[in-house]
Structures are given as structure tokens and as C-alpha cells.
C-alpha positions in Angstrom: 1.0 -9.3 -23.0 -0.3 -6.5 -20.8 -1.6 -3.4 -19.7 -1.0 0.1 -21.2 -2.3 3.6 -21.5 -1.4 5.9 -23.8 -3.2 9.0 -22.1 -3.7 10.3 -19.0 -7.7 9.5 -18.0 -10.0 7.3 -16.4 -10.0 3.2 -16.4 -11.3 3.5 -19.7 -7.7 4.4 -21.1 -6.4 0.9 -19.9 -5.8 -1.3 -22.9 -4.8 -5.1 -23.0 -2.1 -5.2 -25.4 0.6 -7.7 -26.7 4.1 -6.1 -25.5 7.5 -7.0 -27.0 10.1 -8.9 -24.8 13.1 -6.7 -23.4 16.6 -7.7 -23.8 18.2 -8.8 -20.5 20.8 -6.3 -19.3 23.5 -6.9 -16.7 22.2 -7.8 -13.3 18.6 -8.3 -14.4 16.2 -11.1 -14.5 13.2 -12.1 -16.5 10.2 -12.8 -14.7 7.1 -14.8 -15.5 4.4 -13.1 -13.6 2.0 -14.9 -12.0 0.1 -12.3 -9.7 -0.1 -8.3 -9.5 -1.4 -6.2 -7.0 -3.8 -3.0 -7.6 -3.1 0.1 -5.6 -4.1 3.7 -5.6 -0.7 4.5 -6.6 -1.6 3.0 -10.0 -4.5 5.3 -10.4 -2.8 8.3 -9.9 -0.2 7.4 -12.5 -3.0 6.5 -14.9 -4.8 9.8 -14.4 -1.7 11.9 -14.6 -1.6 13.1 -10.8 2.1 11.4 -11.1 4.1 12.2 -14.1 4.7 9.2 -16.5 8.4 8.0 -16.4 7.7 7.0 -20.1 4.9 6.8 -22.8 2.9 4.4 -23.3 2.4 3.7 -19.4 2.1 0.5 -18.0 0.9 0.7 -14.6 1.5 -1.9 -11.4 3.5 -1.0 -8.4 3.6 -5.2 -7.0 3.9 -8.5 -8.1 5.0 -12.2 -7.7 6.0 -14.6 -10.2 9.0 -17.4 -11.1 12.4 -16.4 -12.6 12.7 -17.3 -16.1 15.9 -16.2 -17.4 19.1 -14.8 -15.6 21.1 -12.0 -17.0 24.7 -11.8 -16.7 26.0 -10.8 -13.4 23.3 -12.3 -11.0 24.2 -15.0 -8.7 21.9 -14.3 -5.8 19.1 -16.1 -7.6 18.3 -19.2 -9.9 15.9 -20.0 -13.0 12.6 -21.2 -10.9 13.1 -19.2 -7.6 9.8 -17.8 -6.7 10.1 -13.7 -6.2 8.4 -10.7 -5.4 9.1 -7.1 -5.8 7.7 -3.6 -5.6 8.6 -0.7 -8.2 6.5 2.6 -8.8 5.4 1.4 -12.2 5.6 -1.4 -14.9 3.9 -4.4 -13.4 0.9 -4.8 -15.3 2.1 -7.2 -17.8 2.7 -11.4 -17.8 6.3 -11.2 -18.3 8.8 -8.6 -17.1 12.6 -7.7 -16.9 13.7 -6.8 -13.2 16.7 -5.8 -11.8 18.0 -8.7 -9.6 18.4 -6.2 -6.6 15.1 -5.4 -6.5 13.7 -8.7 -6.0 13.2 -10.8 -2.8 12.8 -14.3 -2.6 9.3 -15.7 -1.4 9.0 -18.4 1.5 7.6 -21.2 0.5 4.6 -20.7 3.1 3.6 -17.5 1.0 1.3 -18.1 -2.0 1.8 -15.6 -5.1 -1.3 -13.7 -4.8 -0.7 -13.0 -1.2 2.8 -11.7 -2.1 1.4 -9.4 -4.9 -0.9 -8.0 -2.3 1.8 -7.3 0.3 5.0 -6.2 -1.4 3.7 -2.4 -1.4 1.2 -2.5 1.2 2.9 -4.6 3.6 5.9 -3.2 3.1 4.4 0.2 3.8 2.6 -0.8 7.0 6.1 -1.8 7.7 7.9 1.1 7.5 4.9 3.3 8.7 5.0 1.6 12.1 8.7 0.7 12.8 10.6 4.1 11.2 8.1 6.9 10.1 6.6 7.0 13.6 7.7 3.7 15.7 4.8 2.7 17.5 4.8 1.5 20.9 2.8 -0.3 23.5 0.2 2.1 25.1 0.1 4.2 21.9 -3.3 5.4 20.7 -3.1 5.4 16.7 -5.8 6.5 14.2 -5.8 4.7 10.8 -8.1 6.3 7.8 -9.6 3.5 5.2 -9.1 1.0 8.0 -10.9 -1.9 5.8 -8.2 -1.2 2.8 -5.2 -3.4 1.9 -2.8 -1.4 3.8 -5.4 -0.4 6.6 -6.3 -4.1 7.1 -2.4 -4.9 7.8 -2.1 -1.9 10.1 -4.7 -2.7 12.4 -3.2 -6.1 13.2 0.1 -4.7 13.3 -0.9 -2.2 16.0 -2.7 -4.7 18.1 0.6 -6.7 18.0 2.5 -4.0 19.4 0.2 -3.2 22.2 -1.3 -0.2 20.9 -4.9 1.0 20.8 -5.9 1.4 17.2 -9.0 3.5 16.0 -10.2 3.0 12.5 -12.4 4.9 9.8 -14.0 3.1 7.3 -16.5 4.5 4.4 -19.6 2.3 5.0 -21.4 0.5 7.4 -20.5 -2.5 5.3 -16.5 -2.3 6.2 -16.8 -1.8 10.2 -16.9 -5.6 11.1 -13.6 -6.2 8.4 -11.7 -3.6 10.5 -13.1 -5.0 14.0 -12.0 -8.5 12.9 -8.2 -7.0 11.9 -7.2 -5.3 15.4 -9.3 -2.2 15.6 -10.6 -1.7 19.0 -12.6 1.2 17.5 -14.5 1.6 14.1 -15.8 4.9 13.2 -18.2 5.0 9.9 -17.3 8.3 8.5 -20.6 8.6 6.2 -22.7 8.4 9.4 -20.5 10.6 12.0 -17.7 13.0 12.6 -14.8 11.0 13.0 -12.7 13.9 15.0 -15.6 14.4 17.8 -15.6 10.5 18.0 -12.0 10.4 18.6 -12.1 12.9 20.9 -14.7 11.0 22.7 -12.9 7.8 22.8 -9.7 9.3 24.2 -11.5 11.2 26.5 -9.9 14.5 24.7 -6.2 13.3 25.2 -6.0 12.9 21.3 -3.9 10.5 19.2 -0.3 9.9 19.4 -0.1 9.4 15.4 -2.5 9.4 12.6 -2.0 7.4 9.5 -3.8 9.3 6.7 -3.8 8.1 3.0 -7.2 9.6 2.3 -5.6 13.2 2.0 -8.1 16.2 1.1 -11.2 14.8 3.1 -9.6 14.0 6.2 -6.5 15.9 6.7 -7.8 18.7 8.6 -9.9 16.3 11.0 -7.0 14.5 11.4 -4.8 17.2 12.9 -7.8 18.0 15.4 -7.5 14.6 16.5 -3.9 14.6 17.7 -2.4 15.4 21.5 0.0 17.9 21.6 3.2 17.0 19.8 1.3 14.2 18.0 2.1 13.5 14.3 0.1 13.2 11.1 1.4 10.9 8.6 0.1 11.5 5.4 1.2 8.6 2.9 -1.7 8.5 0.4 -4.6 10.7 -1.2 -7.4 8.7 -2.3 -10.1 11.5 -2.0 -7.3 13.9 -3.5 -4.4 16.1 -3.2 -4.0 18.1 0.0 -3.8 21.9 -1.4 -4.1 24.3 1.6 -2.4 22.9 4.4 0.1 25.8 6.2 2.7 25.2 8.6 1.0 27.4 11.0 -1.4 24.5 11.2 0.8 22.5 13.2 1.6 25.4 15.7 -2.6 25.9 16.1 -2.9 22.0 17.2 -0.2 21.9 19.7 3.2 22.1 18.2 2.1 19.0 15.9 4.6 16.9 13.4 3.5 16.1 10.1 5.3 13.8 7.4 4.6 13.0 3.9 6.6 9.6 3.4 7.2 7.4 0.3 7.9 4.0 0.7 10.6 4.0 -1.8 12.6 6.3 0.0 12.6 3.8 2.9 13.7 0.6 0.6 16.3 2.3 -1.3 19.4 -0.2 -0.7 19.2 -3.9 -0.9 19.7 -4.3 2.4 16.8 -1.9 3.6 14.4 -3.8 1.3 15.8 -7.4 2.6 15.3 -6.1 6.2 12.0 -4.7 5.8 10.7 -7.8 3.7 12.0 -10.4 5.9 10.5 -8.6 8.9 7.0 -8.6 6.9 7.1 -12.2 6.0 8.2 -13.5 9.3 5.1 -11.6 10.9 3.0 -13.4 8.3 4.7 -16.9 8.9 3.7 -16.4 12.6 0.4 -15.6 12.0 0.9 -12.0 13.6 -0.4 -10.3 10.4 -2.6 -11.6 7.9 -3.0 -10.5 4.5 -6.4 -10.4 3.0 -7.2 -10.4 -0.6 -10.5 -9.2 -1.2 -11.0 -9.4 -5.0 -9.0 -11.4 -7.7 -9.5 -10.4 -11.3 -7.8 -11.7 -14.8 -5.1 -8.9 -15.8 -6.7 -8.3 -18.9 -9.7 -6.7 -16.6 -7.3 -4.2 -14.8 -10.2 -1.3 -15.8 -12.7 -2.9 -13.6 -10.3 -3.2 -10.6 -9.3 0.5 -11.1 -13.3 1.4 -10.9 -13.9 -0.8 -7.8 -11.0 0.7 -6.1 -12.0 4.4 -7.1 -15.4 3.7 -5.8 -14.0 2.2 -2.4 -16.2 -0.8 -2.9 -13.3 -3.0 -2.0 -12.5 -4.5 1.1 -8.9 -5.6 1.3 -6.6 -6.3 -1.4 -7.2 -6.1 -5.2 -5.2 -8.8 -7.4 -4.7 -9.3 -11.0 -3.9 -12.8 -12.0 -2.0 -13.8 -15.3 -3.8 -17.0 -15.8 
């Protein structure tokens, strides 16, 4: 069983249907999936913002489960292993065939629902703060959507690194959640101009880096919060695509830098995936970073999860459960 959409559109296009089981190929394994993460990238594919690799589309970019069957050539896994993965699409189903080299084994201490909430979001936080812009102690960092799945992880990670984290949220109800997850300052975008507030917080010095997953509504203000030679990292567009950005905007802000990274370019090789996952799991195991699952729903109710995500009513991660 699983969720498909036959045509690009809103959450109402998501259907709960019976799916045929795929044959195992060389180097592949069959999983019984237990938990599946919900992310904005799922809505981008569903709505047609991102092109579909095939039709009908099965959304879903992260999941965790148990190995049920091994294909030929698989030597690093065994039946019964607890594993997790992140891939751009295809996760909204109860069983799935996945390349073995895209799977990571889960420590016993990490539950399936937590694992399903961190493979995309947690690895995103990991590469953002270690590789895209390597944050160091003393940096001042602005994070938009600070009460979202990635935002809550980033706040904790930044605090552990000794950076000053400033977060923006979309409502007063989300302020306390961000404050409890590492943010020294939290700005309610619905009540004040975040760029002006950041300038006040930093005594007009600006931020070293801005992690912006909102896009259209925030990118211009994000540039105004940066110090000279600061960096804008645009890694999502929950409010819509950025369409009017010009390279001259970087010069006007003080020789600024900008990046539009994608997680999958940072975990292309098996070794890089393993290293980043090991770092993430170690930090969670040590209690340095704690994953927050705000909502759990049955997989068949994926449309409701998409509606909640689009309305920005969610705090933390949303996870779909197969039973």
C-alpha cells in the first residue's frame, strides 16, 4: 500500500492505493517501512514545482524500517537490520526496494519515528553548519522557520558550536519552542520586521550567515541582515521560488556570498553519506541535538499532513506511520 498522485496539484491529489511489489535487483534490498518523514520537498514534487522522475508520483524523501529481503551482491546488510534512508521521492509506501548503498544502519537508541524525521532534515542541518558554511564559535547566525523540523535541529547545533543563533517564526505560538531549542533571540515575523530587529540585536554589525528555507518572502530581508562578506544560504522556498534575485544585489550588500545547496549533492558517495550520518547519530546519542516529532499520522492521512505543513501550523517534524 502507498500514496500516489496522478497529476500535479494540491493535497487532494494524494491517493491511498495498493502498489505492486518491485522485483529485487542487484545490490538492492526490500524494506518493511515503519515511519516516513514529511518535508516541504514532498509538496514541491506533488504540486509540480519540481519535475517528476516518473508518473504516477510516489512522494516522500525519508523513511526508516526493517530489511526484509536481500538482493544479489548485498553484503553489508542482513535481514532484520534496522535502517533508514533519504532519497528525493518514493517513500510514501509500506514496503520499498532501495539500493543498499543508500541505507544507513540505525543505532539501537534511535527509534524509527525519530530516524524518519532526521534523515533529510538532520543531514541537511549537518551539511549546512559543517560544509556549506562551516559555523565557528562566536558567529552570529540567522535561521528562518526556526520552529520547523530543520530549524529546531539547527538551533541546537548552533548553540553547541558556540554560535549566537537568531531565529524567525511565523506566529507567537512558535516562539517558546524555538527558544527551548538553542535560539538566543526569536523574532515573530507576523509582528515585526525581522531585518530591522536583527540589526538591533547585532548593533548593526549583521550576521555571518543566514540559513533561509522560506525563499520569496524573506530573501531580500535576509540580505539586509548580513555583515559585509556574509553569506546567504537559500535551501528551500516554503513561501515560493525566488524569481527576482540579481548578482548585483550581493555587491550592494557589501560583497556578499550566496549559495543554493541541495543535500543530495553533499551525500553523493556512500562514504560521505556514512560520515554525515555517523556525525548526526553521534550528536543525537550524546544529547547534543534532540529530534522533535511534533505530529504523527497514519500514512493513509498524508494529505492532512501536507495541508498542515502548507498552513505552517506544524512545530517540529511530521511523521507518517505505516501501522
